[in-house]
MARKOLTOR-620594 format. One line per 8 residues: for each residue y, x, z of C-alpha. Coordinates in nm, 3 decimals, padded with zeros to 5 digits. Layout:
// residues N
Y:X:Z ~ ...
This chain:
// residues 305
04.966:08.544:-02.081 ~ 04.589:08.502:-02.112 ~ 04.369:08.192:-02.115 ~ 04.205:08.162:-01.773 ~ 03.883:07.990:-01.873 ~ 03.732:08.089:-01.539 ~ 03.980:07.847:-01.379 ~ 03.946:07.563:-01.628
03.813:07.525:-01.982 ~ 04.070:07.315:-02.172 ~ 03.915:07.003:-02.324 ~ 03.993:06.890:-02.682 ~ 04.238:07.179:-02.700 ~ 04.326:07.171:-03.069 ~ 04.329:06.792:-03.079 ~ 04.584:06.788:-02.796
04.806:07.041:-02.972 ~ 04.784:06.856:-03.304 ~ 04.862:06.528:-03.128 ~ 05.191:06.662:-02.992 ~ 05.311:06.737:-03.349 ~ 05.512:07.029:-03.211 ~ 05.863:07.113:-03.330 ~ 05.915:07.487:-03.260
06.267:07.413:-03.131 ~ 06.159:07.114:-02.920 ~ 06.108:07.060:-02.549 ~ 05.759:06.980:-02.421 ~ 05.595:06.905:-02.089 ~ 05.241:06.972:-01.971 ~ 05.214:06.769:-01.651 ~ 04.871:06.910:-01.556
04.897:07.288:-01.592 ~ 04.569:07.393:-01.422 ~ 04.444:07.713:-01.583 ~ 04.729:07.705:-01.834 ~ 04.506:07.665:-02.141 ~ 04.693:07.375:-02.301 ~ 05.033:07.510:-02.193 ~ 04.971:07.849:-02.349
04.879:07.697:-02.685 ~ 05.193:07.483:-02.679 ~ 05.407:07.782:-02.584 ~ 05.271:07.993:-02.871 ~ 05.410:07.740:-03.118 ~ 05.761:07.736:-02.972 ~ 06.059:07.943:-03.087 ~ 06.303:08.096:-02.842
06.500:07.772:-02.867 ~ 06.198:07.566:-02.767 ~ 06.115:07.492:-02.405 ~ 05.797:07.424:-02.208 ~ 05.791:07.272:-01.860 ~ 05.456:07.266:-01.680 ~ 05.375:07.074:-01.362 ~ 05.096:07.122:-01.108
05.082:07.037:-00.739 ~ 04.794:07.276:-00.668 ~ 04.910:07.615:-00.537 ~ 04.609:07.784:-00.697 ~ 04.730:07.674:-01.043 ~ 05.067:07.843:-00.996 ~ 04.891:08.181:-01.007 ~ 04.823:08.119:-01.377
05.192:08.080:-01.467 ~ 05.387:08.344:-01.657 ~ 05.748:08.459:-01.680 ~ 05.963:08.355:-01.977 ~ 06.318:08.229:-02.015 ~ 06.199:07.916:-02.193 ~ 05.904:07.840:-01.963 ~ 05.940:07.660:-01.630
05.663:07.599:-01.379 ~ 05.724:07.308:-01.142 ~ 05.508:07.303:-00.829 ~ 05.494:06.927:-00.792 ~ 05.301:06.611:-00.872 ~ 05.392:06.459:-01.210 ~ 05.468:06.138:-01.024 ~ 05.810:06.293:-00.959
05.870:06.407:-01.318 ~ 06.211:06.241:-01.366 ~ 06.364:06.397:-01.055 ~ 06.251:06.747:-01.149 ~ 06.371:06.717:-01.508 ~ 06.707:06.603:-01.376 ~ 06.725:06.916:-01.159 ~ 06.648:07.127:-01.468
06.924:06.952:-01.662 ~ 06.680:06.798:-01.910 ~ 06.738:06.438:-02.017 ~ 06.471:06.383:-02.283 ~ 06.181:06.573:-02.435 ~ 05.986:06.578:-02.761 ~ 05.642:06.536:-02.614 ~ 05.434:06.513:-02.297
05.071:06.610:-02.245 ~ 04.866:06.486:-01.947 ~ 04.510:06.608:-01.891 ~ 04.408:06.388:-01.599 ~ 04.131:06.443:-01.347 ~ 04.007:06.749:-01.162 ~ 04.010:07.106:-01.292 ~ 03.690:07.309:-01.313
03.836:07.542:-01.051 ~ 03.878:07.260:-00.800 ~ 03.516:07.152:-00.852 ~ 03.376:07.506:-00.850 ~ 03.572:07.623:-00.546 ~ 03.328:07.472:-00.295 ~ 03.568:07.524:-00.005 ~ 03.802:07.262:-00.156
03.548:06.990:-00.082 ~ 03.559:06.818:-00.423 ~ 03.190:06.869:-00.496 ~ 02.880:06.731:-00.324 ~ 02.676:07.028:-00.446 ~ 02.769:07.253:-00.153 ~ 02.860:07.220:00.214 ~ 03.230:07.256:00.289
03.506:07.089:00.484 ~ 03.580:06.738:00.363 ~ 03.916:06.803:00.199 ~ 03.967:06.699:-00.168 ~ 04.346:06.742:-00.155 ~ 04.495:06.860:-00.484 ~ 04.815:06.932:-00.294 ~ 04.691:07.130:00.001
05.005:07.046:00.198 ~ 04.935:06.672:00.179 ~ 04.862:06.496:00.507 ~ 04.561:06.281:00.412 ~ 04.229:06.462:00.359 ~ 03.885:06.327:00.277 ~ 03.784:06.383:00.641 ~ 04.078:06.174:00.760
03.979:05.893:00.526 ~ 03.610:05.894:00.615 ~ 03.666:05.917:00.989 ~ 03.969:05.691:01.031 ~ 03.975:05.420:00.764 ~ 03.874:05.072:00.878 ~ 03.559:04.927:00.724 ~ 03.753:04.693:00.493
03.964:04.986:00.368 ~ 03.652:05.190:00.293 ~ 03.503:04.898:00.100 ~ 03.824:04.873:-00.105 ~ 03.820:05.245:-00.189 ~ 03.452:05.257:-00.288 ~ 03.455:04.936:-00.491 ~ 03.793:04.982:-00.661
03.788:05.354:-00.737 ~ 03.417:05.429:-00.765 ~ 03.280:05.092:-00.871 ~ 03.011:05.143:-00.605 ~ 02.793:04.831:-00.608 ~ 02.679:04.847:-00.243 ~ 03.021:04.945:-00.105 ~ 02.981:04.723:00.203
02.651:04.883:00.298 ~ 02.802:05.227:00.236 ~ 03.106:05.155:00.451 ~ 02.900:05.019:00.741 ~ 02.671:05.324:00.723 ~ 02.972:05.554:00.758 ~ 03.120:05.350:01.043 ~ 02.790:05.365:01.235
02.749:05.739:01.181 ~ 03.098:05.833:01.291 ~ 03.055:05.649:01.623 ~ 02.830:05.936:01.734 ~ 03.037:06.227:01.602 ~ 03.311:06.310:01.356 ~ 03.194:06.369:01.000 ~ 03.337:06.708:00.901
03.162:06.847:00.594 ~ 03.043:06.738:00.250 ~ 02.687:06.826:00.348 ~ 02.698:06.606:00.659 ~ 02.849:06.324:00.458 ~ 02.594:06.327:00.176 ~ 02.309:06.339:00.430 ~ 02.451:06.030:00.603
02.491:05.823:00.286 ~ 02.178:05.948:00.107 ~ 01.972:05.639:00.192 ~ 02.242:05.419:00.033 ~ 02.187:05.577:-00.308 ~ 01.952:05.413:-00.560 ~ 01.628:05.604:-00.602 ~ 01.641:05.866:-00.879
02.016:05.798:-00.924 ~ 02.145:05.994:-00.627 ~ 02.354:06.232:-00.839 ~ 02.544:05.951:-01.013 ~ 02.591:05.765:-00.685 ~ 02.737:06.068:-00.504 ~ 02.966:06.129:-00.803 ~ 03.099:05.772:-00.780
03.154:05.796:-00.404 ~ 03.325:06.135:-00.419 ~ 03.543:06.020:-00.711 ~ 03.660:05.716:-00.517 ~ 03.753:05.924:-00.211 ~ 03.934:06.183:-00.425 ~ 04.138:05.917:-00.605 ~ 04.246:05.760:-00.275
04.324:06.093:-00.104 ~ 04.545:06.205:-00.394 ~ 04.694:05.861:-00.476 ~ 04.589:05.929:-00.835 ~ 04.625:05.577:-00.970 ~ 04.967:05.526:-00.814 ~ 05.085:05.861:-00.952 ~ 04.956:05.774:-01.301
05.125:05.434:-01.298 ~ 05.454:05.589:-01.189 ~ 05.428:05.864:-01.449 ~ 05.354:05.630:-01.740 ~ 05.646:05.400:-01.663 ~ 05.883:05.698:-01.653 ~ 05.775:05.822:-01.998 ~ 05.974:05.549:-02.175
06.303:05.706:-02.070 ~ 06.191:06.069:-02.081 ~ 06.045:06.089:-02.433 ~ 06.281:06.082:-02.732 ~ 06.232:05.827:-03.011 ~ 05.966:05.973:-03.239 ~ 05.831:06.191:-02.957 ~ 05.467:06.192:-02.852
05.281:06.089:-02.537 ~ 04.934:06.247:-02.526 ~ 04.701:06.153:-02.239 ~ 04.342:06.257:-02.174 ~ 04.147:06.057:-01.916 ~ 03.800:06.094:-01.770 ~ 03.710:05.758:-01.617 ~ 03.762:05.393:-01.705
04.027:05.325:-01.441 ~ 04.262:05.584:-01.587 ~ 04.181:05.503:-01.947 ~ 04.245:05.131:-01.896 ~ 04.597:05.198:-01.767 ~ 04.678:05.438:-02.050 ~ 04.533:05.203:-02.312 ~ 04.726:04.903:-02.179
05.053:05.094:-02.169 ~ 05.021:05.241:-02.518 ~ 04.875:04.933:-02.686 ~ 05.053:04.647:-02.507 ~ 05.351:04.805:-02.333 ~ 05.246:04.719:-01.977 ~ 05.010:04.861:-01.718 ~ 04.850:04.522:-01.663
04.784:04.461:-02.032 ~ 05.017:04.162:-02.048 ~ 05.210:04.129:-02.375 ~ 05.581:04.050:-02.388 ~ 05.734:03.931:-02.717 ~ 06.089:03.889:-02.839 ~ 06.239:03.573:-02.995 ~ 06.083:03.657:-03.331
05.734:03.712:-03.192 ~ 05.743:04.091:-03.205 ~ 05.557:04.267:-02.924 ~ 05.799:04.451:-02.698 ~ 05.660:04.792:-02.611 ~ 05.806:05.143:-02.584 ~ 05.522:05.321:-02.770 ~ 05.302:05.269:-03.075
04.951:05.411:-03.087 ~ 04.903:05.696:-03.334 ~ 04.526:05.646:-03.329 ~ 04.370:05.306:-03.256 ~ 04.058:05.447:-03.092 ~ 04.053:05.739:-02.848 ~ 03.948:06.083:-02.967 ~ 03.635:06.208:-02.792
03.478:06.555:-02.778 ~ 03.219:06.657:-03.034 ~ 02.859:06.715:-02.935 ~ 02.920:07.087:-02.984 ~ 03.210:07.087:-02.736 ~ 03.010:06.889:-02.480 ~ 02.728:07.138:-02.518 ~ 02.971:07.424:-02.448
03.152:07.239:-02.168 ~ 02.958:06.954:-02.007 ~ 03.266:06.839:-01.814 ~ 03.420:06.729:-02.142 ~ 03.159:06.457:-02.190 ~ 03.366:06.167:-02.053 ~ 03.705:06.269:-02.195 ~ 03.910:06.020:-02.398
04.229:06.131:-02.569 ~ 04.493:05.869:-02.653 ~ 04.812:05.938:-02.851 ~ 05.126:05.729:-02.886 ~ 05.469:05.774:-03.043 ~ 05.793:05.661:-02.883 ~ 05.953:05.369:-03.065 ~ 06.322:05.359:-03.154
06.565:05.557:-03.363
């Protein structure tokens, strides 16, 4: 069991472990296994009575798993966490860690199509058995659907111009690669801000292809029943869309941010924030790992007795 930092460098590693407040005999879940960095640190702190369950839908991630009687790797999206725990005979756990976003491996493996830095098939599927790929989206979505994706998930300001540019280009031939795609949309990007623009566009396509927001919403609402009273929910996000959902759920008890109160005026919510403001990486960590720069770590404790 070795840290595979070539696959993914774990962000805010010690902060995540501290946030879980690990009981050596407890049961913990890492819903985004990736290179196994966070999972391995959790596992080191467990006794033989403790258990770790790690989820990842990417087949490449499964290669980083190890064999142990108290470690279980689940090859699935965390959206289905309750069903898989039921199959394992686990009702509640002491803590859950979610490191959202894309692993370094997925970005660096150019053939996966997550990055605009190379020329590869337009794919972007985290689950490589999923039906919808980036190419399917770009070549088949109606103009209004493209506008929705770019504006909602990438906050692209000229999403209508971008969508119409894609529609016009695909009339001549199917858009197959990341290189073809970036060449087509290049004139839509603000001058000297091409890199940021491409990042926004690619992020929006990736989120739609992998149903990331739907999966996160489903996961968060399941945590109320899965985590024991006093247990911890630890979530690290990398863009405002994710962070807003996590913040609303931890702070106000709903994904929308609406507050529900009981007869006495007490806010009804399943979790209480452990830290009021998110933990962010130090300048030293960002210098070592630039992909940590946008990370925000939020921690909450399950209410109840």
